[in-house]
C-alpha positions as CSV (number, residue, x, y, z in Angstrom):
1,M,0.6,-0.5,0.3
2,R,2.9,2.9,1.0
3,K,4.9,1.3,-2.9
4,I,0.8,3.0,-4.5
5,I,1.1,6.7,-2.9
6,N,4.4,7.1,-3.2
7,V,4.0,6.1,-6.8
8,L,0.7,8.4,-6.1
9,I,2.6,11.5,-5.0
10,L,5.1,11.3,-7.6
11,L,2.3,11.2,-10.7
12,A,0.9,13.9,-8.8
13,L,4.1,16.0,-8.8
14,V,5.7,14.8,-12.0
15,G,1.8,15.6,-13.9
16,G,1.2,19.0,-12.8
17,M,-1.7,17.8,-9.7
18,S,0.6,19.8,-7.3
19,S,0.2,23.3,-7.8
20,L,2.6,24.5,-5.1
21,L,5.1,22.7,-7.2
22,W,4.3,24.3,-9.9
23,A,2.8,27.6,-8.6
24,K,5.2,31.1,-10.0
25,D,4.2,33.0,-7.2
26,F,4.2,32.5,-3.8
27,R,3.6,34.1,-0.3
28,T,4.5,32.8,3.1
29,I,2.3,32.6,5.8
30,E,2.3,31.8,9.6
31,D,-0.1,29.4,10.7
32,Q,-1.3,28.8,14.2
33,L,1.2,25.9,15.0
34,G,4.1,28.5,14.2
35,R,4.9,27.2,10.7
36,K,5.9,29.2,8.5
37,V,4.1,27.7,5.2
38,K,4.0,28.3,1.6
39,V,0.8,29.4,-0.5
40,P,0.2,30.4,-4.2
41,T,-0.5,34.1,-4.5
42,K,-4.0,32.7,-6.1
43,V,-5.6,30.0,-4.0
44,T,-8.8,28.8,-6.4
45,R,-8.9,25.4,-4.9
46,I,-9.5,24.5,-1.1
47,V,-9.7,21.4,1.3
48,V,-11.6,21.9,4.7
49,L,-10.8,19.1,6.8
50,D,-12.2,21.2,9.9
51,H,-15.7,22.3,10.4
52,H,-15.1,25.2,12.0
53,T,-12.5,26.5,10.1
54,L,-15.5,25.7,6.4
55,D,-17.4,27.5,8.1
56,V,-15.3,31.2,9.0
57,L,-14.4,30.2,5.1
58,V,-17.9,30.5,4.2
59,Q,-18.1,34.1,6.2
60,L,-15.3,34.8,4.5
61,G,-16.8,34.0,1.0
62,A,-14.3,31.2,0.2
63,Q,-17.8,28.6,-1.2
64,K,-16.7,28.5,-5.2
65,D,-12.7,28.2,-3.8
66,I,-13.3,25.4,-1.7
67,V,-13.2,21.5,-3.6
68,G,-13.4,19.0,-0.4
69,V,-14.2,19.6,3.1
70,A,-14.2,17.2,6.0
71,S,-16.6,13.8,6.5
72,T,-17.7,15.5,9.3
73,W,-19.0,18.4,8.0
74,K,-22.7,17.6,8.5
75,R,-22.7,16.0,12.4
76,E,-21.0,19.4,13.7
77,L,-23.0,22.0,11.4
78,G,-25.8,20.5,11.4
79,D,-28.3,20.3,8.1
80,N,-29.2,23.8,7.8
81,F,-25.8,24.4,6.8
82,I,-26.4,23.3,3.3
83,K,-28.0,26.5,2.8
84,F,-24.5,28.3,2.6
85,M,-23.0,26.1,0.5
86,P,-25.5,24.5,-1.5
87,S,-22.0,22.8,-3.0
88,L,-21.4,20.5,-0.3
89,K,-24.6,18.1,-1.4
90,T,-21.7,16.6,-3.6
91,M,-18.5,18.3,-1.8
92,P,-16.3,15.2,-1.9
93,M,-14.8,14.3,1.7
94,P,-11.1,13.3,1.6
95,G,-11.0,13.0,5.6
96,D,-11.4,15.4,8.8
97,E,-9.7,16.5,11.7
98,N,-7.9,12.9,12.8
99,S,-7.4,11.2,9.2
100,V,-6.7,12.4,4.9
101,N,-7.0,9.7,2.9
102,I,-4.5,11.3,0.4
103,E,-5.2,9.6,-2.5
104,S,-8.9,10.9,-2.7
105,L,-7.1,14.4,-1.4
106,L,-5.0,14.4,-5.1
107,K,-7.2,14.4,-7.0
108,L,-8.8,16.7,-5.9
109,R,-5.7,19.0,-6.7
110,P,-6.2,20.9,-3.5
111,Q,-3.5,24.5,-4.3
112,V,-4.4,24.7,0.4
113,V,-5.4,22.7,2.8
114,F,-6.8,23.3,6.1
115,T,-6.6,21.2,8.8
116,T,-7.2,21.4,13.2
117,N,-3.3,22.4,15.8
118,H,-4.2,18.4,17.2
119,A,-4.4,16.9,13.5
120,P,-1.8,13.8,13.9
121,I,2.2,15.2,12.8
122,D,2.0,12.4,10.8
123,M,-1.0,13.1,8.7
124,I,0.2,17.1,8.3
125,N,3.7,16.2,7.2
126,K,2.0,13.2,4.9
127,I,-0.1,16.6,3.0
128,Q,3.0,18.5,3.0
129,N,5.1,15.6,1.8
130,A,3.2,15.5,-1.3
131,G,3.7,18.9,-2.3
132,I,0.1,20.6,-0.9
133,A,0.5,23.4,1.6
134,V,-1.3,22.7,4.3
135,L,-2.5,25.8,7.4
136,A,-3.4,24.5,10.9
137,I,-5.9,26.3,12.4
138,S,-7.1,26.2,16.5
139,F,-8.6,29.1,16.8
140,T,-7.0,29.8,20.5
141,K,-3.8,32.3,20.8
142,N,-1.7,28.8,22.3
143,S,1.6,28.5,24.6
144,K,4.5,26.5,22.9
145,A,3.8,23.3,25.0
146,D,-0.1,23.5,24.3
147,L,0.1,24.1,20.9
148,H,-1.2,20.7,19.3
149,K,-3.6,20.2,22.0
150,L,-7.4,19.9,21.2
151,N,-7.8,21.7,25.2
152,P,-4.6,24.0,26.4
153,S,-4.8,25.1,29.3
154,L,-5.8,28.6,29.2
155,K,-4.4,31.4,32.2
156,N,-6.6,34.0,30.8
157,A,-9.5,32.2,28.3
158,K,-11.0,35.9,26.5
159,K,-7.4,37.3,26.0
160,A,-6.7,33.8,24.3
161,Y,-9.5,32.9,22.4
162,K,-10.0,36.5,20.5
163,D,-6.2,36.8,20.0
164,G,-6.8,33.4,18.7
165,L,-9.5,33.5,17.0
166,T,-8.2,37.4,15.3
167,Q,-5.1,35.4,13.9
168,T,-7.5,33.0,12.4
169,I,-9.4,35.5,10.9
170,R,-6.7,36.6,9.2
171,I,-4.9,33.8,8.0
172,M,-7.9,32.4,6.2
173,A,-8.6,36.4,5.1
174,E,-4.6,36.5,3.7
175,V,-4.4,32.9,2.0
176,L,-8.0,34.2,0.2
177,N,-6.8,38.0,-0.3
178,K,-9.6,39.7,1.3
179,P,-7.9,40.9,3.9
180,K,-10.7,44.0,4.4
181,L,-13.2,41.4,4.5
182,G,-11.1,39.9,7.2
183,K,-10.6,43.2,9.4
184,E,-14.8,43.3,8.9
185,L,-15.4,39.3,10.2
186,I,-13.2,40.6,13.4
187,K,-14.5,43.5,13.6
188,A,-18.3,41.9,13.7
189,A,-17.3,38.9,16.3
190,F,-16.0,41.5,18.8
191,S,-19.2,44.6,18.0
192,K,-21.5,43.1,20.8
193,R,-18.8,42.8,24.0
194,A,-18.7,45.7,25.0
195,M,-21.9,46.8,25.3
196,I,-22.7,43.1,26.9
197,A,-20.0,43.7,29.7
198,K,-21.5,47.3,30.6
199,R,-25.1,46.0,31.1
200,L,-24.7,43.4,33.4
201,K,-22.4,45.5,35.3
202,T,-25.0,45.1,38.0
203,I,-25.3,41.6,38.3
204,K,-23.3,40.3,41.5
205,P,-22.1,37.5,41.1
206,S,-24.1,36.2,43.9
207,E,-27.0,37.1,41.7
208,R,-25.9,35.2,38.5
209,V,-28.2,32.6,36.7
210,K,-26.8,29.2,37.2
211,V,-26.6,27.2,33.9
212,Y,-26.3,24.0,32.7
213,M,-25.4,23.4,29.3
214,A,-26.8,20.0,27.8
215,N,-24.8,18.3,25.5
216,P,-25.8,14.6,24.2
217,K,-26.0,11.5,26.5
218,L,-24.9,13.7,29.8
219,H,-22.3,16.1,28.8
220,T,-21.2,19.1,28.6
221,Y,-18.9,21.6,28.9
222,G,-16.5,23.2,31.9
223,K,-13.5,25.4,32.7
224,G,-11.1,25.4,29.5
225,K,-13.8,26.3,27.4
226,Y,-15.4,28.6,24.9
227,T,-18.2,27.7,25.9
228,A,-17.2,28.7,30.3
229,L,-16.3,31.9,28.8
230,M,-19.4,32.4,26.3
231,M,-21.3,32.0,29.4
232,R,-19.2,33.8,32.2
233,L,-19.1,37.0,29.2
234,C,-22.5,36.5,29.9
235,G,-23.8,36.7,33.5
236,A,-24.5,33.3,33.8
237,S,-22.7,30.9,36.0
238,N,-21.6,27.3,34.5
239,V,-22.5,25.0,36.9
240,A,-19.6,22.4,35.5
241,A,-17.0,25.1,35.9
242,K,-16.4,24.0,39.3
243,N,-15.8,20.4,39.2
244,I,-15.0,19.9,35.2
245,K,-12.4,20.7,32.7
246,G,-13.1,20.4,29.1
247,Y,-15.8,19.0,27.2
248,K,-16.7,15.7,29.7
249,Q,-19.6,13.2,30.7
250,V,-21.2,13.8,33.7
251,S,-24.5,11.8,35.9
252,L,-27.6,12.8,36.4
253,E,-27.2,12.7,39.9
254,Q,-24.1,15.3,40.0
255,V,-26.6,17.9,37.5
256,I,-29.5,17.3,40.5
257,K,-26.6,18.7,42.4
258,W,-25.5,21.2,40.6
259,Q,-29.2,22.2,40.8
260,P,-28.9,24.7,37.9
261,E,-32.4,27.2,37.4
262,V,-32.1,27.1,33.5
263,I,-30.8,24.8,31.3
264,F,-29.7,25.4,27.1
265,I,-29.1,22.9,24.5
266,Q,-27.3,24.4,21.2
267,H,-28.8,24.0,17.6
268,R,-27.3,20.8,16.8
269,Y,-28.8,19.0,19.6
270,A,-31.8,19.6,19.9
271,S,-33.1,15.4,20.5
272,V,-31.1,16.4,24.0
273,L,-34.3,17.7,24.7
274,N,-36.3,14.2,24.1
275,E,-33.4,13.2,26.5
276,I,-34.4,15.3,28.9
277,K,-37.8,14.9,29.0
278,A,-38.3,10.8,28.8
279,D,-36.6,10.7,32.3
280,S,-38.5,12.0,35.6
281,R,-35.9,12.2,37.6
282,W,-35.4,16.3,35.4
283,K,-37.7,17.2,37.2
284,L,-35.6,18.0,40.5
285,V,-33.9,20.6,38.2
286,P,-35.3,23.9,38.5
287,A,-35.0,24.4,35.0
288,V,-36.7,21.4,33.5
289,K,-39.4,21.9,37.3
290,N,-39.7,26.2,35.9
291,H,-39.6,25.3,31.6
292,K,-36.6,26.9,31.4
293,I,-35.3,25.3,28.7
294,F,-34.1,26.9,25.5
295,I,-33.3,25.4,22.1
296,L,-30.3,27.7,21.4
297,P,-30.3,29.2,18.0
298,E,-27.7,27.6,15.5
299,Y,-26.1,31.0,15.1
300,A,-25.8,30.2,19.3
301,K,-23.0,28.8,19.0
302,A,-21.4,27.3,22.8
303,W,-18.6,24.7,21.4
304,G,-15.5,24.0,22.7
305,H,-13.6,27.1,20.0
306,P,-15.0,30.6,19.3
307,L,-16.4,31.4,15.9
308,P,-17.3,34.9,15.2
309,E,-20.9,34.7,14.9
310,A,-21.1,32.8,18.0
311,T,-19.1,36.1,19.5
312,S,-21.1,38.3,18.0
313,L,-24.9,37.0,18.4
314,G,-24.8,34.2,20.6
315,E,-23.7,36.1,23.2
316,L,-26.4,38.3,22.6
317,Y,-28.9,35.7,22.3
318,I,-27.4,34.4,25.7
319,S,-27.5,38.0,27.7
320,K,-31.7,38.4,27.0
321,A,-32.2,35.5,27.5
322,L,-30.7,35.6,30.8
323,Y,-31.3,39.1,31.6
324,P,-35.0,39.5,29.4
325,K,-35.4,43.1,31.0
326,L,-31.7,44.8,30.7
327,F,-32.1,43.5,26.9
328,K,-34.8,44.6,26.4
329,D,-34.7,47.0,23.6
330,I,-32.2,44.3,21.5
331,D,-34.1,43.2,18.5
332,M,-32.5,39.2,18.1
333,N,-33.7,39.1,14.7
334,K,-32.9,42.1,13.3
335,E,-29.4,41.7,14.5
336,V,-29.0,38.6,13.2
337,S,-30.1,39.2,10.1
338,A,-28.3,42.0,9.4
339,Y,-25.3,39.4,10.0
340,Y,-26.3,37.1,8.1
341,K,-27.0,39.3,4.4
342,K,-23.6,40.6,5.2
343,F,-21.0,37.2,5.7
344,Y,-23.7,34.7,4.6
345,K,-25.1,35.9,1.4
346,V,-28.4,34.7,2.9
347,S,-31.9,35.9,4.8
348,W,-32.2,35.0,8.0
349,E,-34.8,32.2,8.4
350,K,-35.7,31.2,12.0
């Protein structure tokens, strides 16, 4: 098998499949592992092996340049994401964030491949050795010791995520030769934070609403993930943050002990509501007893890493859901419609 792969790579290089080898003009771009990568000046063929990166690239208008995506895109982004990029219906899927089929990848003749910072080094090297520029994206500004980690140790989560997302967008905008749009997306991503913080100043730490983020099979986010920061910025007290680090499974007994006043369920995991309804023990939780369960809209992506629509729209939505009186003048439909029109180029639909 190894001999076959080597032959395919050789044919790819000799036959012109590696556009990196034959490109006349290059620029050097540093990815979020600190790697200096030679990228063709004009990029028109991109493969994206990570769903977070796909989302941002779409907001930067790269749909026509993407020729391959991660096999996990639908599971992670949800069926609705296809409205932003209809070509996903038939888009080749040569791998994901953990593996790649090099033969399938070469057939797509990509100039650039985007993967994650925690992708296996062998996988990154395999793509690079095939003559293709590969950029690793982390969405966080990590220390050298944590560059390759999915769950880095962040001394200052707010700064690490803001700096990381800013760097992420800049890298993608540079690849696409769209620096202006990149700056606009960065500005939009953090445009609401100062206003939210000002309005929540009156909320004392002891008065913060106790919130539980319900994912499938009793998984939740604790400290060290963007979700924990998101909750804190929105005036919530994440009940899992005291005992849990990263993304972990907990017991229902633990959730009952935490006594959350509000439960949030991500749009992509809406079926979790059925899990809660199916077990009568959940009625011991104040959020369930008082019907304070919110299905977050698709733009409120309370994930492990931040995305620009989550920081811009999701944080505003959660703040308003928890403290409606403080945000009664905010029209979320208006905010979301403007954002979707500018960056996704589609109309917002509830």
